[in-house]
Each structure stands twice: as structure tokens, then as C-alpha cells.
C-alpha positions as a LaTeX table, in Angstrom:
\begin{tabular}{lrrr}
\hline
Residue & $x$ (\AA) & $y$ (\AA) & $z$ (\AA) \\
\hline
Met1 & 29.53 & $-45.19$ & 9.78 \\
Arg2 & 30.27 & $-47.41$ & 12.76 \\
Lys3 & 32.32 & $-46.18$ & 15.68 \\
Ala4 & 36.04 & $-46.67$ & 15.20 \\
Ala5 & 38.21 & $-48.34$ & 17.79 \\
Pro6 & 41.85 & $-47.45$ & 18.50 \\
Tyr7 & 44.26 & $-48.99$ & 16.00 \\
Pro8 & 47.01 & $-51.21$ & 17.45 \\
Ser9 & 50.22 & $-49.27$ & 17.80 \\
Asp10 & 52.52 & $-52.16$ & 16.85 \\
Thr11 & 50.98 & $-52.73$ & 13.39 \\
Ala12 & 50.40 & $-50.57$ & 10.34 \\
Ala13 & 48.17 & $-50.66$ & 7.28 \\
Glu14 & 50.73 & $-49.73$ & 4.63 \\
Val15 & 54.06 & $-51.10$ & 3.34 \\
Glu16 & 56.54 & $-50.13$ & 0.65 \\
Ile17 & 55.55 & $-51.52$ & $-2.77$ \\
Leu18 & 57.42 & $-52.38$ & $-5.95$ \\
Asp19 & 60.71 & $-50.76$ & $-4.88$ \\
Asp20 & 62.65 & $-53.74$ & $-6.17$ \\
Val21 & 61.24 & $-53.59$ & $-9.72$ \\
Ser22 & 63.73 & $-52.59$ & $-12.37$ \\
Pro23 & 62.52 & $-50.00$ & $-14.91$ \\
Asp24 & 63.59 & $-52.30$ & $-17.75$ \\
Glu25 & 61.77 & $-55.39$ & $-16.57$ \\
Glu26 & 58.74 & $-56.77$ & $-18.39$ \\
Ile27 & 55.79 & $-56.22$ & $-16.08$ \\
Asp28 & 53.08 & $-58.81$ & $-15.49$ \\
Thr29 & 50.12 & $-56.78$ & $-14.18$ \\
Glu30 & 48.40 & $-59.76$ & $-12.58$ \\
Ala31 & 51.58 & $-60.80$ & $-10.81$ \\
Val32 & 52.13 & $-57.25$ & $-9.64$ \\
Ala33 & 48.65 & $-57.16$ & $-8.13$ \\
Asn34 & 49.13 & $-60.52$ & $-6.40$ \\
Asp35 & 52.51 & $-59.49$ & $-5.01$ \\
Leu36 & 51.03 & $-56.21$ & $-3.85$ \\
Glu37 & 48.27 & $-57.93$ & $-1.92$ \\
Gln38 & 50.76 & $-60.26$ & $-0.22$ \\
Glu39 & 53.09 & $-57.43$ & 0.76 \\
Leu40 & 50.32 & $-55.24$ & 2.10 \\
Glu41 & 49.26 & $-58.02$ & 4.47 \\
Ser42 & 52.64 & $-58.01$ & 6.21 \\
Asp43 & 53.75 & $-55.75$ & 9.06 \\
Phe44 & 56.89 & $-53.64$ & 9.14 \\
Asp45 & 59.20 & $-51.98$ & 11.61 \\
Glu46 & 58.18 & $-48.31$ & 11.88 \\
Asp47 & 61.54 & $-47.24$ & 13.28 \\
Glu48 & 63.36 & $-48.42$ & 10.14 \\
Asn49 & 60.82 & $-47.78$ & 7.38 \\
Leu50 & 58.93 & $-44.60$ & 8.36 \\
Ala51 & 61.60 & $-41.93$ & 7.77 \\
Leu52 & 60.41 & $-38.73$ & 6.11 \\
Gly53 & 62.28 & $-37.43$ & 3.09 \\
Glu54 & 64.30 & $-34.26$ & 3.50 \\
Gly55 & 65.23 & $-31.47$ & 1.15 \\
Ser56 & 61.95 & $-31.24$ & $-0.78$ \\
Pro57 & 60.47 & $-27.77$ & $-1.30$ \\
Gly58 & 58.39 & $-26.65$ & 1.66 \\
Gly59 & 59.19 & $-29.84$ & 3.53 \\
Leu60 & 56.70 & $-31.80$ & 1.38 \\
Pro61 & 57.43 & $-35.40$ & 0.35 \\
Ala62 & 57.84 & $-35.78$ & $-3.38$ \\
Pro63 & 59.06 & $-38.49$ & $-5.77$ \\
Ser64 & 62.77 & $-38.46$ & $-6.50$ \\
Pro65 & 63.44 & $-37.32$ & $-10.11$ \\
Ser66 & 66.27 & $-39.83$ & $-10.43$ \\
Arg67 & 63.89 & $-42.73$ & $-9.81$ \\
Leu68 & 61.06 & $-41.75$ & $-12.14$ \\
Pro69 & 60.26 & $-44.58$ & $-14.56$ \\
Thr70 & 61.03 & $-44.07$ & $-18.23$ \\
Pro71 & 58.27 & $-44.78$ & $-20.75$ \\
Ala72 & 58.22 & $-48.36$ & $-21.93$ \\
Gly73 & 55.84 & $-50.23$ & $-24.16$ \\
Gly74 & 55.23 & $-53.04$ & $-21.68$ \\
Arg75 & 54.40 & $-50.83$ & $-18.72$ \\
Asp76 & 50.72 & $-49.95$ & $-18.19$ \\
Ser77 & 49.16 & $-47.13$ & $-16.23$ \\
Leu78 & 48.48 & $-49.31$ & $-13.18$ \\
His79 & 52.14 & $-50.25$ & $-12.81$ \\
Ile80 & 53.25 & $-46.64$ & $-13.25$ \\
Tyr81 & 50.82 & $-45.52$ & $-10.55$ \\
Leu82 & 51.99 & $-48.23$ & $-8.15$ \\
Arg83 & 55.59 & $-47.16$ & $-8.62$ \\
Glu84 & 54.72 & $-43.51$ & $-8.08$ \\
Val85 & 52.82 & $-44.00$ & $-4.81$ \\
Ser86 & 55.72 & $-46.06$ & $-3.48$ \\
Arg87 & 57.92 & $-42.95$ & $-3.68$ \\
Phe88 & 56.03 & $-41.05$ & $-0.99$ \\
Pro89 & 57.48 & $-41.65$ & 2.49 \\
Leu90 & 55.32 & $-42.89$ & 5.34 \\
Leu91 & 54.75 & $-41.08$ & 8.61 \\
Lys92 & 55.65 & $-41.82$ & 12.19 \\
Pro93 & 52.71 & $-41.73$ & 14.64 \\
Glu94 & 53.80 & $-38.47$ & 16.24 \\
Glu95 & 54.30 & $-36.84$ & 12.83 \\
Glu96 & 50.88 & $-38.03$ & 11.70 \\
His97 & 49.26 & $-36.57$ & 14.83 \\
Ala98 & 51.05 & $-33.22$ & 14.40 \\
Leu99 & 49.99 & $-32.96$ & 10.76 \\
Ala100 & 46.39 & $-33.84$ & 11.61 \\
Leu101 & 46.34 & $-31.05$ & 14.22 \\
Arg102 & 47.61 & $-28.56$ & 11.63 \\
Val103 & 44.85 & $-29.61$ & 9.21 \\
Arg104 & 42.11 & $-29.41$ & 11.84 \\
Asp105 & 43.18 & $-26.19$ & 13.56 \\
His106 & 44.71 & $-24.21$ & 10.69 \\
Asn107 & 43.38 & $-25.87$ & 7.52 \\
Asp108 & 47.01 & $-26.35$ & 6.45 \\
Ala109 & 47.12 & $-27.48$ & 2.80 \\
Asp110 & 50.74 & $-28.72$ & 3.05 \\
Ala111 & 49.90 & $-30.89$ & 6.06 \\
Ala112 & 46.85 & $-32.27$ & 4.28 \\
Phe113 & 49.00 & $-33.15$ & 1.26 \\
Arg114 & 51.48 & $-35.08$ & 3.40 \\
Leu115 & 48.68 & $-37.00$ & 5.12 \\
Val116 & 47.05 & $-37.91$ & 1.80 \\
Ser117 & 50.25 & $-38.82$ & $-0.06$ \\
Ser118 & 51.56 & $-41.00$ & 2.77 \\
His119 & 48.34 & $-43.07$ & 2.77 \\
Leu120 & 47.96 & $-43.65$ & $-0.97$ \\
Arg121 & 49.19 & $-47.23$ & $-0.42$ \\
Leu122 & 46.22 & $-47.83$ & 1.88 \\
Val123 & 43.83 & $-46.83$ & $-0.91$ \\
Val124 & 45.50 & $-49.28$ & $-3.30$ \\
Arg125 & 45.29 & $-52.04$ & $-0.70$ \\
Ile126 & 41.54 & $-51.53$ & $-0.19$ \\
Ala127 & 40.89 & $-51.14$ & $-3.92$ \\
Met128 & 42.62 & $-54.47$ & $-4.57$ \\
Asp129 & 40.26 & $-56.16$ & $-2.13$ \\
Phe130 & 37.23 & $-54.81$ & $-3.98$ \\
Gln131 & 38.74 & $-55.62$ & $-7.37$ \\
Arg132 & 37.72 & $-59.26$ & $-6.92$ \\
Arg133 & 34.11 & $-58.09$ & $-7.08$ \\
Trp134 & 34.44 & $-55.19$ & $-9.51$ \\
Met135 & 36.53 & $-57.08$ & $-12.11$ \\
Gln136 & 37.08 & $-53.95$ & $-14.19$ \\
Asn137 & 39.66 & $-51.17$ & $-14.18$ \\
Val138 & 41.07 & $-51.07$ & $-10.66$ \\
Leu139 & 42.26 & $-47.48$ & $-11.20$ \\
Asp140 & 38.62 & $-46.40$ & $-11.11$ \\
Leu141 & 38.38 & $-47.81$ & $-7.59$ \\
Val142 & 41.69 & $-46.21$ & $-6.62$ \\
Gln143 & 40.47 & $-42.85$ & $-7.88$ \\
Glu144 & 37.26 & $-43.03$ & $-5.85$ \\
Gly145 & 39.20 & $-44.26$ & $-2.83$ \\
Asn146 & 41.50 & $-41.26$ & $-3.08$ \\
Val147 & 38.47 & $-38.98$ & $-2.93$ \\
Gly148 & 37.38 & $-40.77$ & 0.23 \\
Leu149 & 40.89 & $-40.39$ & 1.65 \\
Met150 & 40.80 & $-36.62$ & 1.11 \\
Arg151 & 37.39 & $-36.50$ & 2.72 \\
Ala152 & 38.77 & $-38.38$ & 5.72 \\
Val153 & 41.58 & $-35.83$ & 6.11 \\
Asn154 & 39.02 & $-33.04$ & 6.44 \\
Lys155 & 36.85 & $-34.97$ & 8.93 \\
Phe156 & 39.57 & $-36.55$ & 11.08 \\
Asp157 & 39.87 & $-35.53$ & 14.75 \\
Pro158 & 43.35 & $-36.50$ & 16.06 \\
Asp159 & 42.28 & $-36.06$ & 19.70 \\
Lys160 & 39.99 & $-39.11$ & 19.55 \\
Gly161 & 42.93 & $-41.50$ & 19.92 \\
Ile162 & 42.27 & $-43.24$ & 16.60 \\
Lys163 & 44.99 & $-44.01$ & 14.07 \\
Phe164 & 44.29 & $-42.03$ & 10.91 \\
Ser165 & 44.71 & $-45.03$ & 8.60 \\
Tyr166 & 42.01 & $-46.91$ & 10.52 \\
Tyr167 & 39.63 & $-43.95$ & 10.37 \\
Ala168 & 40.35 & $-43.23$ & 6.70 \\
Ser169 & 39.68 & $-46.82$ & 5.67 \\
Phe170 & 35.97 & $-46.37$ & 6.38 \\
Trp171 & 35.74 & $-43.31$ & 4.15 \\
Ile172 & 37.76 & $-45.02$ & 1.42 \\
Lys173 & 35.53 & $-48.10$ & 1.48 \\
Ala174 & 32.38 & $-45.95$ & 1.51 \\
Tyr175 & 33.38 & $-44.07$ & $-1.64$ \\
Ile176 & 34.50 & $-47.25$ & $-3.42$ \\
Leu177 & 31.27 & $-49.06$ & $-2.53$ \\
Lys178 & 29.17 & $-46.16$ & $-3.76$ \\
Phe179 & 31.09 & $-46.10$ & $-7.04$ \\
Ile180 & 30.61 & $-49.86$ & $-7.53$ \\
Met181 & 26.89 & $-49.65$ & $-6.86$ \\
Asp182 & 26.40 & $-46.63$ & $-9.13$ \\
Asn183 & 28.33 & $-48.25$ & $-11.98$ \\
Trp184 & 27.41 & $-51.91$ & $-11.51$ \\
Arg185 & 24.98 & $-51.58$ & $-14.38$ \\
Met186 & 23.83 & $-48.83$ & $-16.69$ \\
Val187 & 20.53 & $-48.71$ & $-14.76$ \\
Lys188 & 21.07 & $-48.23$ & $-11.03$ \\
Ile189 & 19.94 & $-51.19$ & $-8.97$ \\
Gly190 & 20.09 & $-49.44$ & $-5.60$ \\
Thr191 & 18.63 & $-45.99$ & $-4.97$ \\
Thr192 & 17.07 & $-46.26$ & $-1.50$ \\
Gln193 & 18.80 & $-47.01$ & 1.80 \\
Val194 & 17.25 & $-50.49$ & 1.97 \\
Gln195 & 18.30 & $-51.31$ & $-1.59$ \\
Arg196 & 21.87 & $-50.20$ & $-0.91$ \\
Lys197 & 21.92 & $-52.35$ & 2.24 \\
Leu198 & 20.73 & $-55.40$ & 0.29 \\
Phe199 & 23.15 & $-54.74$ & $-2.57$ \\
Tyr200 & 26.08 & $-54.98$ & $-0.14$ \\
Asn201 & 24.82 & $-57.68$ & 2.21 \\
Leu202 & 22.23 & $-59.95$ & 0.54 \\
Asn203 & 24.54 & $-62.44$ & $-1.16$ \\
Arg204 & 27.01 & $-62.31$ & 1.72 \\
Glu205 & 24.28 & $-63.22$ & 4.23 \\
Arg206 & 22.98 & $-65.97$ & 1.95 \\
Gln207 & 26.44 & $-67.56$ & 1.69 \\
Lys208 & 26.87 & $-67.31$ & 5.45 \\
Leu209 & 23.62 & $-69.20$ & 6.05 \\
Ile210 & 24.53 & $-71.85$ & 3.48 \\
Ala211 & 27.89 & $-72.36$ & 5.22 \\
Gln212 & 25.99 & $-72.91$ & 8.48 \\
Gly213 & 23.91 & $-75.67$ & 6.86 \\
Phe214 & 20.72 & $-73.69$ & 6.17 \\
Asp215 & 18.76 & $-73.40$ & 2.94 \\
Pro216 & 18.00 & $-69.65$ & 3.09 \\
Asp217 & 14.70 & $-68.45$ & 1.68 \\
Ala218 & 13.24 & $-64.96$ & 1.50 \\
Ala219 & 11.65 & $-65.24$ & 4.95 \\
Met220 & 14.90 & $-66.24$ & 6.66 \\
Leu221 & 16.92 & $-63.56$ & 4.85 \\
Ser222 & 14.37 & $-60.85$ & 5.65 \\
Glu223 & 14.54 & $-61.76$ & 9.34 \\
Arg224 & 18.35 & $-61.69$ & 9.39 \\
Leu225 & 18.64 & $-58.42$ & 7.44 \\
Gly226 & 15.64 & $-56.62$ & 8.96 \\
Val227 & 13.78 & $-55.97$ & 5.70 \\
Ser228 & 10.58 & $-57.28$ & 4.14 \\
Glu229 & 10.35 & $-60.39$ & 1.97 \\
Glu230 & 9.13 & $-58.27$ & $-0.96$ \\
Gln231 & 12.32 & $-56.21$ & $-0.78$ \\
Ile232 & 14.42 & $-59.39$ & $-0.71$ \\
Asn233 & 12.67 & $-60.79$ & $-3.79$ \\
Glu234 & 12.91 & $-57.48$ & $-5.64$ \\
Met235 & 16.66 & $-57.18$ & $-5.04$ \\
Asp236 & 17.16 & $-60.82$ & $-6.04$ \\
Gln237 & 15.49 & $-60.09$ & $-9.36$ \\
Arg238 & 17.60 & $-56.96$ & $-9.86$ \\
Leu239 & 20.87 & $-58.76$ & $-9.14$ \\
Ala240 & 19.96 & $-61.76$ & $-11.31$ \\
Ser241 & 18.78 & $-59.77$ & $-14.34$ \\
Thr242 & 20.83 & $-57.84$ & $-16.88$ \\
Asp243 & 20.29 & $-54.55$ & $-18.69$ \\
Leu244 & 18.09 & $-54.79$ & $-21.76$ \\
Ser245 & 17.74 & $-52.17$ & $-24.46$ \\
Leu246 & 14.16 & $-51.05$ & $-25.06$ \\
Asn247 & 15.01 & $-50.42$ & $-28.72$ \\
Val248 & 15.90 & $-54.05$ & $-29.49$ \\
Pro249 & 13.29 & $-55.60$ & $-31.83$ \\
Val250 & 11.07 & $-58.33$ & $-30.40$ \\
Gly251 & 11.53 & $-61.41$ & $-32.56$ \\
Asp252 & 13.61 & $-61.87$ & $-35.67$ \\
Asp253 & 11.77 & $-59.42$ & $-37.90$ \\
Val254 & 13.92 & $-56.46$ & $-38.91$ \\
Gly255 & 12.10 & $-53.21$ & $-38.26$ \\
Gly256 & 9.43 & $-54.94$ & $-36.19$ \\
Ala257 & 8.02 & $-53.98$ & $-32.82$ \\
Thr258 & 10.42 & $-53.18$ & $-29.99$ \\
Arg259 & 10.06 & $-53.47$ & $-26.23$ \\
Met260 & 9.38 & $-49.74$ & $-26.14$ \\
Asp261 & 6.14 & $-50.36$ & $-28.05$ \\
Phe262 & 4.81 & $-52.55$ & $-25.26$ \\
Leu263 & 5.42 & $-50.13$ & $-22.39$ \\
Pro264 & 2.26 & $-48.56$ & $-20.94$ \\
Ala265 & 1.80 & $-44.86$ & $-21.60$ \\
Leu266 & 2.54 & $-42.66$ & $-18.60$ \\
Gly267 & $-0.03$ & $-40.05$ & $-19.57$ \\
Pro268 & $-3.81$ & $-40.39$ & $-19.94$ \\
Gly269 & $-5.27$ & $-42.63$ & $-22.63$ \\
Ile270 & $-6.70$ & $-41.39$ & $-25.89$ \\
Glu271 & $-10.25$ & $-41.92$ & $-24.61$ \\
Asp272 & $-9.66$ & $-39.75$ & $-21.54$ \\
Ser273 & $-8.03$ & $-37.02$ & $-23.64$ \\
Leu274 & $-10.94$ & $-36.91$ & $-26.09$ \\
Ala275 & $-13.47$ & $-36.87$ & $-23.25$ \\
Arg276 & $-11.72$ & $-33.96$ & $-21.54$ \\
Glu277 & $-11.58$ & $-31.96$ & $-24.77$ \\
Glu278 & $-15.29$ & $-32.55$ & $-25.36$ \\
Ile279 & $-16.22$ & $-31.52$ & $-21.82$ \\
Ser280 & $-14.00$ & $-28.44$ & $-22.00$ \\
Gly281 & $-15.64$ & $-27.30$ & $-25.23$ \\
Leu282 & $-19.11$ & $-27.90$ & $-23.84$ \\
Val283 & $-18.41$ & $-25.95$ & $-20.63$ \\
Arg284 & $-16.87$ & $-23.00$ & $-22.49$ \\
Asp285 & $-19.84$ & $-22.86$ & $-24.86$ \\
Arg286 & $-22.43$ & $-22.88$ & $-22.05$ \\
Leu287 & $-20.52$ & $-20.24$ & $-20.06$ \\
Lys288 & $-21.52$ & $-17.65$ & $-22.63$ \\
Gly289 & $-25.00$ & $-17.58$ & $-21.13$ \\
Ile290 & $-23.76$ & $-16.45$ & $-17.70$ \\
Leu291 & $-21.53$ & $-13.59$ & $-18.90$ \\
Pro292 & $-24.28$ & $-10.89$ & $-18.87$ \\
Lys293 & $-24.94$ & $-11.72$ & $-15.20$ \\
Leu294 & $-21.37$ & $-11.06$ & $-14.01$ \\
Asn295 & $-19.88$ & $-7.78$ & $-12.82$ \\
Glu296 & $-16.54$ & $-6.32$ & $-13.93$ \\
Lys297 & $-14.42$ & $-8.07$ & $-11.25$ \\
Glu298 & $-16.03$ & $-11.44$ & $-11.88$ \\
Leu299 & $-15.53$ & $-11.13$ & $-15.63$ \\
Tyr300 & $-11.86$ & $-10.27$ & $-15.12$ \\
Ile301 & $-11.36$ & $-13.26$ & $-12.77$ \\
Leu302 & $-13.14$ & $-15.56$ & $-15.21$ \\
His303 & $-11.14$ & $-14.56$ & $-18.30$ \\
His304 & $-7.74$ & $-13.89$ & $-16.73$ \\
Arg305 & $-7.63$ & $-16.52$ & $-13.99$ \\
Leu306 & $-10.12$ & $-19.35$ & $-14.52$ \\
Leu307 & $-9.99$ & $-19.67$ & $-18.33$ \\
Asn308 & $-6.44$ & $-18.44$ & $-18.96$ \\
Glu309 & $-3.62$ & $-20.93$ & $-19.60$ \\
Glu310 & $-1.31$ & $-18.62$ & $-17.63$ \\
Pro311 & $-3.62$ & $-17.40$ & $-14.84$ \\
Val312 & $-2.82$ & $-14.21$ & $-12.97$ \\
Thr313 & $-2.27$ & $-14.39$ & $-9.23$ \\
Leu314 & $-4.61$ & $-13.27$ & $-6.48$ \\
Arg315 & $-2.14$ & $-10.55$ & $-5.60$ \\
Glu316 & $-2.17$ & $-9.10$ & $-9.13$ \\
Ile317 & $-5.96$ & $-8.99$ & $-9.18$ \\
Gly318 & $-6.01$ & $-7.39$ & $-5.73$ \\
Glu319 & $-3.58$ & $-4.68$ & $-6.84$ \\
Arg320 & $-5.70$ & $-4.01$ & $-9.92$ \\
Tyr321 & $-8.89$ & $-3.42$ & $-7.90$ \\
Asn322 & $-7.20$ & $-2.19$ & $-4.70$ \\
Val323 & $-8.47$ & $-5.07$ & $-2.55$ \\
Thr324 & $-6.75$ & $-7.77$ & $-0.50$ \\
Arg325 & $-5.87$ & $-11.24$ & $-1.76$ \\
Glu326 & $-8.38$ & $-12.73$ & 0.67 \\
Arg327 & $-11.13$ & $-10.60$ & $-0.86$ \\
Val328 & $-10.16$ & $-11.77$ & $-4.34$ \\
Arg329 & $-10.24$ & $-15.39$ & $-3.13$ \\
Gln330 & $-13.79$ & $-14.82$ & $-1.81$ \\
Leu331 & $-14.87$ & $-13.31$ & $-5.14$ \\
Glu332 & $-13.39$ & $-16.30$ & $-6.99$ \\
Ala333 & $-15.18$ & $-18.81$ & $-4.73$ \\
Arg334 & $-18.49$ & $-16.95$ & $-5.23$ \\
Leu335 & $-17.95$ & $-16.91$ & $-9.00$ \\
Leu336 & $-17.29$ & $-20.67$ & $-9.09$ \\
Glu337 & $-20.50$ & $-21.31$ & $-7.18$ \\
Lys338 & $-22.45$ & $-19.18$ & $-9.70$ \\
Ile339 & $-20.91$ & $-21.16$ & $-12.55$ \\
Arg340 & $-21.82$ & $-24.51$ & $-10.94$ \\
Gln341 & $-25.44$ & $-23.46$ & $-10.46$ \\
His342 & $-25.69$ & $-22.20$ & $-14.04$ \\
Leu343 & $-24.13$ & $-25.31$ & $-15.59$ \\
Thr344 & $-26.22$ & $-27.66$ & $-13.44$ \\
Leu345 & $-29.39$ & $-26.12$ & $-14.89$ \\
Asp346 & $-28.01$ & $-25.91$ & $-18.45$ \\
Ile347 & $-26.29$ & $-29.32$ & $-18.77$ \\
Lys348 & $-28.29$ & $-32.44$ & $-17.97$ \\
Asp349 & $-25.42$ & $-34.72$ & $-16.85$ \\
Phe350 & $-23.25$ & $-32.01$ & $-15.30$ \\
Ser351 & $-20.68$ & $-33.18$ & $-12.73$ \\
Asn352 & $-19.02$ & $-31.03$ & $-10.08$ \\
Asp353 & $-15.72$ & $-32.65$ & $-11.05$ \\
Trp354 & $-15.79$ & $-30.60$ & $-14.26$ \\
Ile355 & $-15.12$ & $-27.44$ & $-12.23$ \\
Gln356 & $-11.84$ & $-27.61$ & $-10.35$ \\
Thr357 & $-11.06$ & $-25.08$ & $-7.65$ \\
\hline
\end{tabular}
């Protein structure tokens, strides 16, 4: 997160919204959103519009029961939410600073609630900006932005001289951007720091270069963004492609092969599996000839550690024979060397790779 600068004292980031809408009016959601964006761009006089409500329990701002909207068929959830957030009063600068001190010094839940509720308009304003790119339910963005707002309340330091709305906007944008990237497609297209950087900035930087008269290629974009050309090309492919189901049949034949059938197997091939089984059987069969030459400890290590699917630990063997783990490790190494020498003489094409330490 970049360093925040002091917010101008004669402007503010929030305004009253939708106060002049009658509960019985037919609501046009698109018009409401456009009007909201225009209103939120304007400034307002703090002395006239930033009065806190009085008489609510505990001194907390709360919607007035007499102004709650009645259910109506033409009113959607977005409009209801916009009307509700407009009920919460805004804060004067000195009140905002005092509440932030109470949150920081005393972890005051009531003060945190007033800070969050008075800045819900700011979340809507930022979510509307990102809606042009998201083009889906804007309430999802508002919800994530509200989480970022609550995070900002817990991290805010009022002694830094920064207006809270300016500081909170970075947290709100961060949570909204993360939500967009995580839900852009079913398969995530950005998991590393470089991929997230390119997801946010690649197309923006390309359009900037085109506006300057350049024809941006991968080399120019990689130089401007500080990443490799391979990473530019990979992100271009991710952004240009769409999600494809691996279960969709290839061709027009019903019940034919699917894309899943053409994916390479992640495990070893059938030839490698058969070869390992054959080698394992051969080694186990030839080990029978060395058993009479081993003492009690070596036999126990062989059967319970080297050939067991759930081998015992060095500590367990040491406790059994009252020796240290280092001594057991030495006995195991000596046993493996005996086995190698025996198998080398008994098997013509023996390889040391067959015995793994």
C-alpha cells in the first residue's frame, strides 16, 4: 500500500444519497446508479450537512423508523441498501478524530460502528467505479468493500494527520480488487504477485501506450511494468481465453473422447510401474539368501524399517535395543552396504538406484 497524503480539509468523499426518492416511486436501478455517481462527485458544506443524530440508544447513529421503506414489487435490494446507508449521519472532522482515538486506544466497539456506518457511502462510491469492469452484482463489491472498511478502522492511526476516508479508500479498493480477481473466472488467473500486478495493470498500460502513439509489444510492456516478456505473454493468453470444461466431448460424437482423456498423466507411466514391480519382486526374492548372515538387530531393521510399508523410527528401534538413534542409523547404513554387495554378486545388471537410503 502506497503512503497516504493528507486529505484536503475543504472537500469530502461522501454525500447524502437518494433522500429525495419517494417510497412509492418506480425505481430505475440504472438511473439510480448514474445519479449516485454524479452526486458523489460533488462537494458539500460540512457545517450544514455533517450533523450527528441525537436520541439514539448509546449515542449511536441509526436509521429513523419513520423513514424505513415499505416493501414494494419494483424496488430491488440495491435500491433498498442505498436508501438505508443514506440514513446514517456523517461525521465532523473533530468527531471522526475523537472516535478513531477511542477505537485505537480502547478498542471501543460503539466508536468503530459510528466510523464504519458514516463511511458506507464511500464504499458504494468506490464500488460503483469498479462496477464498470465487474459488470455483475454490485452488491458483491459493496460487501467486500465493507470488509475493507472495517479493516481500515482497526488499522487507522488518527495521529498521522490523514483523513480517515482517504486512508480507508485504499483498504476498500484492495478488498474489491482481490474479490474481482478471485471471481473473474472459475479458474483463478492470478495467484502470484506478478500475475496480480499484470491483471490490474497490463491492459491499462497498453491503452496508455496506444494513446501516446505507440504500438506496444511484449518487450515494451515488460520494460514499462518491470516483468519478463514470458510473463506478459502468459497473462495475455489468460485474459484472452475463457474457461473450458474438461468433460465436454471433443467433436460431435455423443459419448466420445473428452478433453480430460488427452491430459497427460501426473503419475508414472504404465511401463515404469511394471518395471518397478518387477525389480521389487526380484530384490525381495534375492534378499532371502542374505538373511542367515544377519544378526538380530539387522534382521529387525530389515523387516520393520526397510521392507515395511509403515517403517518404525530410529528412536523406536533405539528404545527396543537400548541404544541411541545415531547407533541405529549406523547399523542401518552398514546393513544397506551388506545388501548392495550381496545383490551386486547375485544380480547381473544390479543398479545402486534400486536401493534407496
